[in-house]
C-alpha positions as CSV (number, residue, x, y, z in Angstrom):
1,M,-12.8,-27.7,39.0
2,A,-9.4,-28.8,37.7
3,V,-7.0,-29.8,40.4
4,P,-3.5,-28.5,40.7
5,V,-0.9,-30.7,39.0
6,T,2.4,-31.7,40.3
7,L,5.6,-31.9,38.2
8,T,5.7,-35.6,38.8
9,M,2.1,-35.9,37.5
10,M,3.1,-33.9,34.4
11,E,6.1,-36.2,33.8
12,T,3.9,-39.3,34.1
13,S,1.4,-37.8,31.8
14,L,4.2,-36.9,29.4
15,R,5.3,-40.6,29.2
16,T,1.8,-41.7,28.6
17,R,1.3,-39.2,25.8
18,T,4.5,-40.1,24.1
19,A,3.6,-43.8,24.1
20,N,0.3,-42.9,22.4
21,L,1.7,-40.7,19.6
22,S,1.3,-43.5,17.1
23,S,-2.5,-42.8,17.3
24,P,-2.8,-39.0,17.2
25,A,-6.1,-37.2,17.6
26,S,-7.9,-36.2,14.4
27,T,-6.6,-33.1,12.8
28,P,-8.6,-30.0,13.9
29,E,-9.5,-27.1,11.6
30,T,-7.6,-27.2,8.4
31,W,-8.4,-23.7,7.2
32,M,-5.0,-22.5,8.4
33,T,-2.0,-24.3,7.1
34,F,0.5,-23.3,9.8
35,R,0.5,-22.6,13.5
36,K,3.2,-21.2,15.8
37,V,4.1,-21.4,19.4
38,T,6.5,-18.7,20.7
39,I,8.1,-19.1,24.1
40,S,9.9,-15.9,25.3
41,P,11.4,-15.8,28.8
42,S,10.8,-12.6,30.8
43,K,13.5,-11.0,32.9
44,E,12.5,-13.1,36.0
45,A,12.4,-16.2,33.9
46,C,15.4,-15.7,31.6
47,S,17.3,-18.5,33.6
48,T,14.8,-21.3,33.6
49,A,16.7,-24.5,33.5
50,S,14.4,-26.0,36.2
51,T,11.2,-25.8,34.1
52,I,12.0,-25.2,30.5
53,R,12.7,-28.8,29.6
54,K,9.2,-30.0,30.9
55,C,7.5,-27.0,29.2
56,L,9.0,-27.8,25.8
57,E,8.5,-31.6,26.1
58,L,4.8,-31.0,26.8
59,I,4.5,-28.8,23.8
60,L,6.1,-31.3,21.6
61,V,3.6,-34.0,22.5
62,Q,0.5,-31.9,22.0
63,D,-2.5,-33.6,20.4
64,Y,-2.3,-31.0,17.6
65,P,-0.4,-32.2,14.4
66,S,3.3,-31.4,14.8
67,E,3.7,-30.5,11.1
68,L,1.3,-27.6,11.6
69,F,3.3,-25.7,14.3
70,E,6.8,-24.7,15.2
71,I,8.4,-23.7,18.5
72,I,10.6,-20.7,18.9
73,V,12.4,-20.1,22.1
74,I,14.1,-16.7,22.5
75,D,16.9,-16.6,24.9
76,N,17.2,-13.3,26.7
77,N,20.6,-13.4,28.3
78,S,20.1,-16.5,30.4
79,S,22.8,-17.2,33.0
80,D,22.4,-20.8,33.8
81,N,22.3,-23.9,31.5
82,T,19.0,-23.1,29.8
83,V,20.6,-22.8,26.4
84,E,22.3,-26.2,26.7
85,I,19.0,-27.8,27.6
86,I,17.2,-26.3,24.7
87,K,19.9,-27.3,22.2
88,N,19.4,-30.9,23.2
89,I,15.7,-30.9,22.4
90,K,14.8,-31.6,18.8
91,N,12.3,-29.6,16.8
92,V,12.9,-26.4,18.8
93,N,14.2,-23.3,17.2
94,L,16.5,-21.4,19.5
95,V,17.2,-17.7,18.8
96,Y,18.8,-15.0,20.8
97,Q,17.7,-11.5,21.8
98,T,20.6,-9.9,23.8
99,E,20.2,-6.2,22.9
100,F,17.6,-5.5,25.6
101,Q,16.9,-7.3,28.9
102,N,13.2,-7.0,28.3
103,S,10.5,-9.7,27.9
104,Y,8.4,-7.6,25.5
105,A,11.3,-6.7,23.2
106,T,12.1,-10.4,23.2
107,R,8.5,-11.3,22.2
108,N,8.5,-8.8,19.5
109,Y,11.7,-10.3,18.1
110,G,10.0,-13.7,18.1
111,I,7.0,-12.3,16.3
112,S,9.2,-10.9,13.6
113,L,10.5,-14.4,12.9
114,A,7.0,-15.9,12.8
115,K,5.8,-17.7,9.7
116,G,2.4,-18.6,10.9
117,R,-0.9,-16.7,10.9
118,I,-1.5,-17.3,14.7
119,I,1.2,-16.7,17.4
120,V,0.7,-18.6,20.6
121,F,2.6,-17.4,23.7
122,T,3.4,-19.1,27.0
123,D,6.2,-18.7,29.5
124,T,8.9,-21.2,30.4
125,D,7.6,-21.6,34.0
126,C,4.3,-22.9,32.5
127,L,3.3,-26.5,31.8
128,P,0.6,-26.9,29.1
129,E,-2.1,-29.6,29.0
130,Y,-1.9,-32.1,26.2
131,N,-4.7,-30.4,24.2
132,W,-3.6,-26.8,24.9
133,L,-2.9,-25.9,21.3
134,T,-6.1,-27.4,20.0
135,E,-8.2,-25.5,22.5
136,I,-6.4,-22.2,22.3
137,I,-7.1,-21.9,18.6
138,K,-10.7,-23.1,18.6
139,P,-12.2,-19.6,19.0
140,F,-10.5,-18.4,15.8
141,E,-13.2,-20.3,13.9
142,N,-15.0,-17.0,14.4
143,S,-13.3,-14.6,12.0
144,E,-14.1,-11.6,14.3
145,I,-11.9,-13.0,17.1
146,Q,-8.3,-11.6,17.0
147,A,-7.0,-12.9,20.3
148,V,-7.7,-15.7,22.8
149,G,-6.8,-16.1,26.4
150,G,-6.6,-19.4,28.2
151,M,-6.8,-20.7,31.8
152,V,-3.8,-20.5,34.1
153,L,-3.9,-23.0,37.0
154,D,-1.4,-23.9,39.6
155,V,1.3,-26.5,39.9
156,E,0.9,-28.2,43.2
157,P,2.7,-26.0,45.9
158,T,5.8,-27.4,47.6
159,N,6.3,-24.7,50.3
160,D,4.3,-22.0,52.2
161,V,5.0,-19.2,49.7
162,E,3.7,-21.3,46.8
163,R,0.7,-22.4,48.9
164,F,-0.1,-18.8,49.6
165,L,0.1,-17.8,45.9
166,Q,-2.0,-20.8,45.0
167,E,-4.8,-19.5,47.3
168,I,-4.7,-16.0,46.0
169,N,-3.6,-16.8,42.5
170,P,-3.8,-13.5,40.6
171,L,-3.6,-15.3,37.2
172,R,-6.4,-17.8,37.7
173,D,-9.2,-15.1,37.6
174,Y,-7.4,-12.5,35.4
175,T,-10.4,-12.3,33.1
176,K,-12.7,-11.1,35.9
177,S,-10.8,-8.2,37.4
178,P,-13.4,-5.6,38.4
179,D,-11.3,-2.4,38.1
180,Q,-9.9,-3.0,34.6
181,Y,-10.5,-0.7,31.6
182,L,-11.1,-3.4,29.0
183,K,-10.6,-7.2,28.7
184,L,-7.2,-8.5,29.8
185,L,-4.7,-10.9,28.2
186,I,-1.6,-12.3,29.7
187,T,1.3,-13.9,27.8
188,A,1.4,-16.9,30.1
189,N,-1.4,-18.3,27.9
190,L,-2.3,-16.3,24.8
191,A,-2.9,-16.7,21.1
192,V,-3.2,-13.8,18.6
193,R,-3.6,-13.5,14.9
194,K,-0.3,-12.1,13.5
195,S,-2.3,-9.7,11.3
196,A,-3.8,-8.2,14.5
197,I,-0.3,-7.9,16.1
198,D,1.0,-6.1,13.1
199,K,-1.9,-3.6,13.2
200,I,-0.9,-2.3,16.7
201,N,2.9,-2.8,16.2
202,G,3.3,-5.6,18.7
203,F,4.1,-5.1,22.4
204,R,5.4,-1.8,23.7
205,A,8.9,-2.7,24.4
206,R,9.5,0.6,26.3
207,L,7.6,-0.9,29.2
208,Y,9.2,-3.4,31.5
209,T,5.9,-4.6,33.0
210,G,2.2,-4.4,32.2
211,A,2.8,-4.4,28.4
212,D,0.6,-7.5,27.9
213,I,-2.4,-5.7,29.5
214,D,-1.5,-2.6,27.4
215,F,-1.4,-4.9,24.3
216,A,-4.9,-6.2,25.0
217,W,-6.3,-2.8,25.6
218,R,-4.8,-1.3,22.4
219,L,-6.0,-4.3,20.4
220,Q,-9.6,-3.6,21.5
221,M,-9.3,0.1,21.0
222,K,-8.1,-0.5,17.4
223,L,-10.2,-3.5,16.5
224,G,-13.2,-3.4,18.8
225,D,-14.6,-6.4,20.9
226,C,-12.2,-8.9,19.4
227,I,-11.0,-11.0,22.4
228,D,-12.4,-14.3,23.5
229,Y,-11.4,-16.8,26.3
230,N,-11.3,-20.6,26.3
231,P,-11.0,-22.0,29.9
232,Q,-10.3,-25.4,28.3
233,A,-6.9,-24.1,27.0
234,I,-5.0,-24.8,30.2
235,V,-1.4,-24.2,31.3
236,Y,-0.1,-24.8,34.9
237,H,2.0,-22.1,36.3
238,K,4.8,-22.6,38.8
239,H,4.7,-19.8,41.4
240,R,7.5,-17.9,43.1
241,S,8.8,-19.9,46.0
242,S,10.6,-17.4,48.2
243,L,9.6,-14.3,50.1
244,K,11.9,-12.2,47.9
245,G,10.2,-13.6,44.8
246,L,6.7,-12.9,46.3
247,F,7.7,-9.3,47.1
248,R,9.2,-8.7,43.7
249,Q,6.2,-10.1,41.9
250,Y,3.7,-7.8,43.7
251,R,6.1,-4.8,43.4
252,R,6.0,-5.4,39.7
253,H,2.2,-5.6,39.7
254,G,2.0,-2.3,41.6
255,F,4.5,-0.6,39.3
256,G,2.7,-1.7,36.2
257,E,-0.7,-0.7,37.6
258,I,0.4,2.9,38.0
259,V,2.2,3.1,34.7
260,L,-1.0,1.9,32.9
261,D,-2.9,4.6,34.8
262,A,-0.5,7.2,33.6
263,I,-1.0,6.1,30.0
264,Y,-4.8,5.6,30.0
265,Q,-6.1,8.0,32.7
266,N,-7.5,10.4,30.1
267,Q,-9.4,7.7,28.2
268,P,-13.2,8.0,28.5
269,G,-14.6,5.6,31.1
270,Y,-11.2,4.7,32.5
271,P,-12.1,3.3,36.0
272,R,-8.9,3.8,38.0
273,T,-9.1,7.6,38.6
274,R,-6.7,9.3,40.9
275,S,-9.3,9.4,43.7
276,F,-9.8,5.6,43.2
277,Q,-6.1,5.0,43.6
278,R,-5.9,7.3,46.7
279,G,-8.7,5.3,48.3
280,R,-7.1,1.9,47.4
281,F,-3.7,3.1,48.6
282,F,-5.1,4.1,51.9
283,R,-6.8,0.8,52.3
284,Q,-3.6,-1.0,51.5
285,L,-1.7,0.9,54.2
286,L,-4.4,0.0,56.8
287,A,-4.1,-3.6,55.6
288,L,-0.4,-3.6,56.4
289,I,-1.1,-2.6,60.0
290,T,-3.8,-5.3,60.2
291,Y,-1.4,-8.0,59.0
292,V,1.2,-7.2,61.6
293,G,-1.5,-7.2,64.3
294,S,-2.9,-10.5,63.1
295,F,0.6,-12.1,63.3
296,I,1.1,-10.9,66.9
297,I,-2.4,-12.1,68.0
298,R,-1.7,-15.5,66.5
299,I,1.6,-15.8,68.3
300,V,0.0,-14.8,71.6
301,K,-3.3,-16.7,71.3
302,Y,-2.0,-19.9,69.7
303,P,1.5,-20.4,71.0
304,G,1.3,-24.2,70.8
305,A,-0.3,-24.5,67.4
306,K,1.5,-27.0,65.1
307,E,0.2,-25.5,61.8
308,R,3.1,-23.3,60.7
309,Y,1.2,-21.9,57.8
310,H,-1.4,-20.5,60.2
311,F,1.2,-18.3,61.8
312,I,3.1,-17.0,58.8
313,K,0.1,-16.3,56.5
314,P,-0.2,-12.7,57.8
315,I,3.5,-12.2,57.0
316,L,2.9,-13.5,53.5
317,W,0.1,-11.1,53.0
318,F,2.3,-8.3,54.4
319,T,5.1,-9.2,52.0
320,A,2.8,-9.2,49.0
321,E,0.9,-6.0,50.0
322,S,4.1,-4.1,50.9
323,G,5.6,-5.1,47.6
324,N,2.6,-3.8,45.8
325,V,2.7,-0.5,47.7
326,W,6.4,-0.1,47.1
327,G,5.9,-0.7,43.4
328,K,3.2,1.9,43.2
329,L,5.4,4.5,45.1
330,Q,8.3,3.8,42.7
331,A,5.9,4.3,39.7
332,L,4.4,7.4,41.1
333,W,7.8,8.9,41.5
334,A,8.9,7.7,38.0
335,T,5.8,9.2,36.4
336,R,6.0,12.4,38.4
337,F,2.8,11.5,40.1
338,L,1.0,10.6,36.9
339,T,2.0,13.7,35.0
340,A,4.7,12.3,32.8
341,N,4.0,10.0,29.8
342,P,5.6,6.6,30.5
343,L,6.0,6.1,26.7
344,D,8.5,8.8,26.4
345,K,11.3,6.7,27.9
346,Q,12.7,3.2,28.0
347,W,11.8,1.6,31.3
348,I,13.9,-0.8,33.2
349,D,13.2,-2.7,36.4
350,P,13.8,-0.1,39.2
351,G,14.8,-2.9,41.6
352,G,14.0,-3.1,45.3
């Protein structure tokens, strides 16, 4: 099992790799003459000065031949010094998408600029392993494969919120979700043939969340069983570090889940029926009560305990669960309780 990696470890590894660039690894498959990496910040990551430099530096020292890929960073109205940082990094193409504050519209814009046959996505709060590009494109040796998902592991946590998200990491096991309709893909670690993207007209930019899952499902509905995974294609993800960030992340997950239900509920074999969601929602409400009770019991039973995380873990669960419930309620109202087609309007983050 791969261990979480700290930013310091990444920096040390980066220095080692840079020193060894005079002896690059042998060139992998040569049947494709050009590769591409696209990094497109989402709304929550459109100001990413704290992580984007390391992300780009680690991409630039991949063991994959640098002449066979390019890097495009699409700035989506960042408000910090992200742009200045990118401008000071060589061999990075910086472009701007300012019309819509939407990560999927931003990615579509990056795709429209792509010159390669394979587009590789990651996010600016992700740190790739040195062989990430080499591994993420390996499954394309099979001409039937149109998209590949990689492994998303954790940056070593620095506080209790990050520790909690490391324990329950929803990205680590995204390929095994039991209630999903078809195979999943997430843009934190994704490679797709450009020809396949064109066949389904890219991401649905009307959605503000869940469009990567929608993208994966439409790809399979159009092209069949065409998705593969390579767990050796690793990026390390830096989690949200505040209670507000935790709440917002799970609110977004809940909102996206209901929107996807509204889109796909009439598809044959779709697993998340209305009765399924009613049962899940009821269990979530019971869980909220349980978390409050657990917190009170821990305060009363272990008043002298020194392990702070032991006390606040029920509060962290409550924050994530309540965010998810609130997101579902917002989406149920927005879709008129699953009767309105979410694709008929342009969605924005409802806030809260």
